[in-house]
C-alpha positions as CSV (number, residue, x, y, z in Angstrom):
1,X,-13.1,-102.3,20.5
2,X,-12.6,-101.7,24.2
3,X,-12.2,-98.0,23.6
4,X,-15.5,-97.9,21.6
5,X,-17.3,-99.7,24.4
6,X,-16.1,-97.4,27.1
7,X,-16.6,-94.2,25.0
8,X,-20.3,-95.2,24.4
9,X,-20.8,-95.7,28.2
10,X,-19.1,-92.4,29.1
11,X,-21.3,-90.3,26.8
12,X,-24.5,-91.6,28.5
13,X,-23.3,-91.3,32.1
14,X,-25.2,-88.0,32.6
15,X,-28.4,-90.0,32.1
16,X,-27.7,-92.2,35.1
17,X,-29.0,-90.5,38.2
18,X,-30.4,-91.4,41.6
19,X,-33.8,-91.5,39.9
20,X,-32.8,-93.6,36.9
21,X,-30.5,-96.6,37.0
22,X,-32.1,-98.6,34.1
23,X,-30.7,-97.4,30.8
24,X,-29.2,-98.3,27.4
25,X,-25.5,-97.7,27.5
26,X,-24.4,-99.0,24.0
27,X,-26.6,-98.8,20.9
28,X,-25.0,-100.7,18.0
29,X,-24.4,-98.7,14.9
30,X,-24.8,-95.4,16.7
31,X,-21.7,-96.2,18.7
32,X,-19.7,-97.8,15.9
33,X,-20.5,-101.3,17.3
34,X,-22.9,-102.9,14.8
35,X,-25.1,-105.6,16.4
36,X,-23.9,-104.9,20.0
37,X,-26.3,-103.5,22.6
38,X,-25.7,-103.0,26.3
39,X,-28.4,-102.3,28.9
40,X,-27.8,-101.5,32.5
41,X,-30.3,-102.4,35.3
42,X,-29.3,-101.1,38.7
43,X,-25.7,-101.7,37.9
44,X,-26.2,-105.2,36.4
45,X,-25.3,-105.4,32.7
46,X,-27.1,-107.2,29.9
47,X,-25.2,-107.3,26.6
48,X,-27.2,-108.4,23.5
49,X,-25.7,-109.3,20.1
50,X,-27.1,-110.4,16.8
51,X,-24.3,-113.0,16.5
52,X,-24.9,-116.4,18.0
53,X,-21.5,-116.3,19.8
54,X,-20.3,-113.5,22.0
55,X,-17.2,-111.8,20.6
56,X,-14.1,-112.8,22.5
57,X,-13.0,-109.1,22.9
58,X,-16.3,-108.2,24.5
59,X,-16.2,-111.3,26.7
60,X,-12.7,-110.4,27.9
61,X,-13.8,-106.8,28.5
62,X,-16.7,-107.9,30.7
63,X,-14.6,-110.4,32.6
64,X,-12.1,-107.7,33.3
65,X,-14.7,-106.2,35.6
66,X,-15.2,-109.0,38.1
67,X,-17.4,-107.0,40.5
68,X,-19.8,-106.2,37.7
69,X,-22.6,-108.7,37.1
70,X,-22.8,-109.3,33.4
71,X,-25.1,-111.4,31.3
72,X,-25.4,-112.0,27.5
73,X,-28.2,-112.9,25.2
74,X,-28.5,-113.4,21.5
75,X,-31.2,-111.3,19.9
76,X,-34.3,-112.8,18.4
77,X,-34.1,-116.0,20.5
78,X,-37.0,-118.0,21.9
79,X,-38.9,-116.2,24.6
80,X,-38.1,-118.8,27.2
81,X,-34.3,-118.6,26.7
82,X,-32.6,-117.0,29.7
83,X,-29.6,-114.8,29.2
84,X,-26.2,-116.5,29.9
85,X,-24.1,-115.5,32.9
86,X,-20.7,-114.0,31.8
87,X,-19.0,-112.3,34.7
88,X,-19.4,-111.1,38.3
89,X,-21.8,-112.4,40.9
90,X,-24.8,-114.4,39.5
91,X,-28.2,-112.7,39.7
92,X,-30.7,-115.5,40.1
93,X,-33.3,-113.6,42.0
94,X,-35.5,-110.7,40.9
95,X,-34.2,-107.2,41.9
96,X,-35.4,-103.6,41.6
97,X,-34.3,-101.0,39.1
98,X,-35.5,-97.4,38.8
99,X,-36.6,-95.2,35.9
100,X,-37.7,-91.6,36.4
101,X,-38.1,-92.5,40.1
102,X,-40.4,-95.4,39.3
103,X,-39.4,-98.9,40.6
104,X,-39.6,-102.0,38.4
105,X,-38.9,-105.6,39.2
106,X,-36.2,-107.0,36.9
107,X,-35.4,-110.7,36.5
108,X,-32.5,-112.2,34.5
109,X,-34.0,-115.6,34.8
110,X,-37.4,-114.9,33.4
111,X,-36.7,-115.8,29.8
112,X,-35.9,-113.5,26.8
113,X,-37.3,-110.2,28.3
114,X,-36.2,-108.9,31.7
115,X,-39.3,-107.0,32.8
116,X,-39.1,-103.6,31.1
117,X,-38.5,-102.2,27.6
118,X,-36.1,-99.3,28.2
119,X,-36.7,-97.7,24.8
120,X,-40.2,-96.6,26.1
121,X,-38.8,-94.3,28.8
122,X,-40.0,-91.1,27.2
123,X,-43.4,-92.6,26.3
124,X,-43.9,-93.7,30.0
125,X,-43.1,-90.1,31.1
126,X,-45.7,-88.8,28.6
127,X,-48.3,-91.2,29.8
128,X,-47.6,-90.1,33.4
129,X,-48.0,-86.5,32.3
130,X,-51.3,-86.9,30.6
131,X,-52.8,-89.2,33.3
132,X,-54.2,-87.9,36.5
133,X,-56.9,-88.1,39.1
134,X,-60.4,-89.2,37.9
135,X,-58.7,-90.3,34.6
136,X,-59.0,-93.9,33.3
137,X,-56.2,-95.5,31.4
138,X,-56.2,-98.9,29.5
139,X,-52.9,-100.6,28.9
140,X,-53.2,-103.3,26.3
141,X,-50.6,-106.0,25.5
142,X,-49.3,-104.7,28.9
143,X,-46.5,-107.2,29.6
144,X,-45.4,-106.3,33.2
145,X,-47.5,-103.2,33.4
146,X,-44.9,-100.5,33.3
147,X,-47.2,-98.0,31.5
148,X,-50.0,-98.9,34.0
149,X,-47.7,-98.0,37.0
150,X,-46.7,-94.7,35.4
151,X,-50.4,-93.8,34.9
152,X,-51.4,-95.0,38.4
153,X,-48.7,-92.9,40.0
154,X,-50.2,-89.8,38.4
155,X,-53.5,-90.7,40.0
156,X,-55.3,-92.5,37.2
157,X,-57.4,-95.7,37.6
158,X,-55.8,-98.3,35.3
159,X,-56.9,-101.4,33.5
160,X,-54.0,-103.7,32.6
161,X,-54.6,-106.3,29.9
162,X,-52.4,-109.2,28.8
163,X,-52.7,-112.8,27.7
164,X,-50.3,-114.0,30.4
165,X,-51.3,-114.4,34.0
166,X,-47.6,-114.5,34.9
167,X,-47.1,-111.0,33.5
168,X,-50.3,-109.7,35.1
169,X,-49.0,-111.0,38.5
170,X,-45.6,-109.3,37.7
171,X,-47.5,-106.1,37.0
172,X,-49.2,-106.3,40.4
173,X,-45.7,-106.6,42.0
174,X,-44.6,-103.4,40.2
175,X,-47.7,-101.6,41.6
176,X,-46.8,-102.8,45.1
177,X,-43.2,-101.7,44.7
178,X,-44.4,-98.2,44.1
179,X,-46.8,-98.0,46.9
180,X,-49.9,-98.6,44.8
181,X,-52.6,-101.0,45.8
182,X,-53.3,-103.4,42.9
183,X,-56.8,-103.9,44.3
184,X,-57.6,-100.2,43.4
185,X,-57.0,-101.1,39.7
186,X,-58.2,-103.6,37.1
187,X,-56.3,-106.6,35.6
188,X,-57.8,-108.5,32.7
189,X,-56.4,-111.7,31.2
190,X,-57.1,-112.4,27.6
191,X,-56.9,-111.2,24.0
192,X,-56.8,-107.5,23.4
193,X,-59.2,-107.6,20.4
194,X,-61.7,-109.6,22.4
195,X,-61.6,-107.2,25.3
196,X,-61.8,-104.0,23.2
197,X,-64.9,-105.4,21.5
198,X,-66.3,-106.3,24.9
199,X,-65.6,-102.8,26.3
200,X,-67.3,-101.2,23.3
201,X,-70.4,-103.3,23.7
202,X,-70.5,-102.3,27.4
203,X,-70.1,-98.6,26.5
204,X,-67.0,-98.5,28.6
205,X,-64.6,-95.7,27.6
206,X,-61.1,-94.6,28.7
207,X,-59.3,-91.3,28.8
208,X,-56.1,-92.9,27.6
209,X,-55.2,-96.2,25.8
210,X,-51.8,-97.7,25.2
211,X,-51.3,-99.9,22.1
212,X,-47.9,-101.5,22.0
213,X,-48.5,-105.0,20.5
214,X,-45.9,-107.6,19.6
215,X,-45.0,-107.6,15.9
216,X,-46.6,-111.1,15.7
217,X,-48.8,-112.9,18.0
218,X,-51.5,-115.6,18.2
219,X,-54.5,-115.6,20.5
220,X,-55.8,-118.5,22.5
221,X,-58.0,-119.5,19.5
222,X,-55.1,-119.5,17.1
223,X,-56.0,-116.3,15.3
224,X,-52.8,-114.5,14.1
225,X,-52.1,-110.8,14.5
226,X,-49.5,-109.1,12.4
227,X,-48.7,-105.4,12.9
228,X,-48.1,-104.7,9.3
229,X,-51.5,-106.0,8.3
230,X,-53.7,-105.5,11.4
231,X,-52.7,-102.3,13.2
232,X,-55.3,-100.1,11.6
233,X,-58.0,-102.6,12.8
234,X,-56.5,-102.4,16.3
235,X,-56.6,-98.6,16.3
236,X,-60.2,-98.6,15.1
237,X,-61.3,-100.9,18.0
238,X,-59.4,-98.8,20.5
239,X,-60.9,-95.6,19.2
240,X,-64.4,-97.0,19.8
241,X,-63.4,-97.2,23.5
242,X,-61.8,-93.7,23.7
243,X,-63.5,-90.8,25.5
244,X,-63.8,-87.5,23.6
245,X,-60.6,-85.6,24.2
246,X,-58.8,-88.8,25.2
247,X,-55.5,-90.0,23.8
248,X,-54.0,-93.2,22.4
249,X,-50.3,-94.0,22.4
250,X,-49.6,-96.2,19.3
251,X,-46.3,-98.0,19.2
252,X,-44.5,-100.6,17.1
253,X,-41.0,-101.8,16.6
254,X,-41.9,-103.6,13.4
255,X,-39.0,-103.1,11.0
256,X,-41.3,-103.9,8.0
257,X,-43.1,-100.6,8.6
258,X,-41.5,-97.3,8.1
259,X,-42.7,-94.3,10.1
260,X,-44.8,-92.9,7.2
261,X,-46.6,-96.1,6.6
262,X,-47.2,-96.6,10.3
263,X,-48.7,-93.1,10.6
264,X,-50.9,-93.9,7.6
265,X,-52.2,-97.0,9.3
266,X,-53.0,-95.2,12.5
267,X,-54.9,-92.5,10.7
268,X,-56.7,-95.2,8.7
269,X,-57.8,-96.8,12.0
270,X,-59.3,-93.5,13.1
271,X,-61.2,-93.2,9.8
272,X,-62.6,-96.7,9.9
273,X,-63.9,-96.2,13.4
274,X,-65.5,-92.8,12.5
275,X,-66.9,-93.8,9.1
276,X,-67.2,-91.5,6.1
277,X,-63.5,-91.8,5.3
278,X,-62.6,-88.8,7.5
279,X,-60.2,-89.2,10.5
280,X,-61.8,-88.3,13.8
281,X,-58.5,-87.6,15.4
282,X,-58.0,-84.0,16.3
283,X,-54.2,-84.5,16.2
284,X,-51.7,-87.2,15.3
285,X,-48.1,-86.6,16.5
286,X,-45.0,-88.6,16.0
287,X,-42.8,-89.1,19.1
288,X,-39.0,-89.4,19.3
289,X,-37.0,-92.3,20.9
290,X,-34.8,-91.5,23.9
291,X,-31.4,-89.8,23.1
292,X,-29.3,-92.8,24.1
293,X,-30.8,-94.7,21.1
294,X,-28.5,-93.3,18.6
295,X,-28.5,-96.2,16.1
296,X,-31.5,-97.5,14.2
297,X,-34.7,-95.5,14.8
298,X,-36.8,-98.7,15.0
299,X,-39.4,-97.7,17.5
300,X,-42.3,-95.8,16.0
301,X,-44.6,-94.0,18.4
302,X,-47.6,-91.8,17.6
303,X,-49.7,-89.8,20.0
304,X,-53.3,-89.6,18.9
305,X,-55.9,-87.2,20.5
306,X,-59.6,-87.7,19.8
């Protein structure tokens, strides 16, 4: 097993540069290591497994590198569960990692998620490319605002929307890390569906919108959102707030939806917004995951242009 672990890391070393030190190094089945995933954040390692106990060989391998900070978490655990320290110096405080030259605050003591979803690297690059001065970008279900920062660095004015004030404050920290003044941008706390309806009533439109919802969520009134049932409705609402010629990045990691069904739901959302049963999208393009994700192609991403 040690050989497989090391081989997986070696074949991704070319992706680690002075501009990117946050990266997936081991990707389960794609590396002949089912259920084992390793992410590196500025040299600190987080290994994730589907099994409730860390394999003894993997534990020994991590402990054989005493200078390397290593943590472990079981996948699909409660969101408040912190990763477990395995080896090296403990990392109790937040620290900074880089992706494509952009800085993000990472925290191993912030619960299940550490501050950035690494599988979205290419999508963040694309958002940066299609944002710019005098453009407006809405980032829904924003988490710590990584997409917002990418758009802001391109010159766009961003609106960052999330249910959690903790994550909105974290997003502001990410803006500051990158020399962006949070006061030049907008931050909205609350339910995405509520805010999209409100923006539509106000006649407020955006040049770009990011839709990357959790597979399952419940708003502050108890209403449930499920990707496999409600994504088309979400797209329709976002479309009503999209400027002509604007774009929407639609994403989901819902394993109940295959790529074809997800594309169909996105197109359905555009039809519902436009009426008449005809999609108003001028183009709908499927996007690829980053090359280091050689295992399951679970993240579905679609770029829609109005």
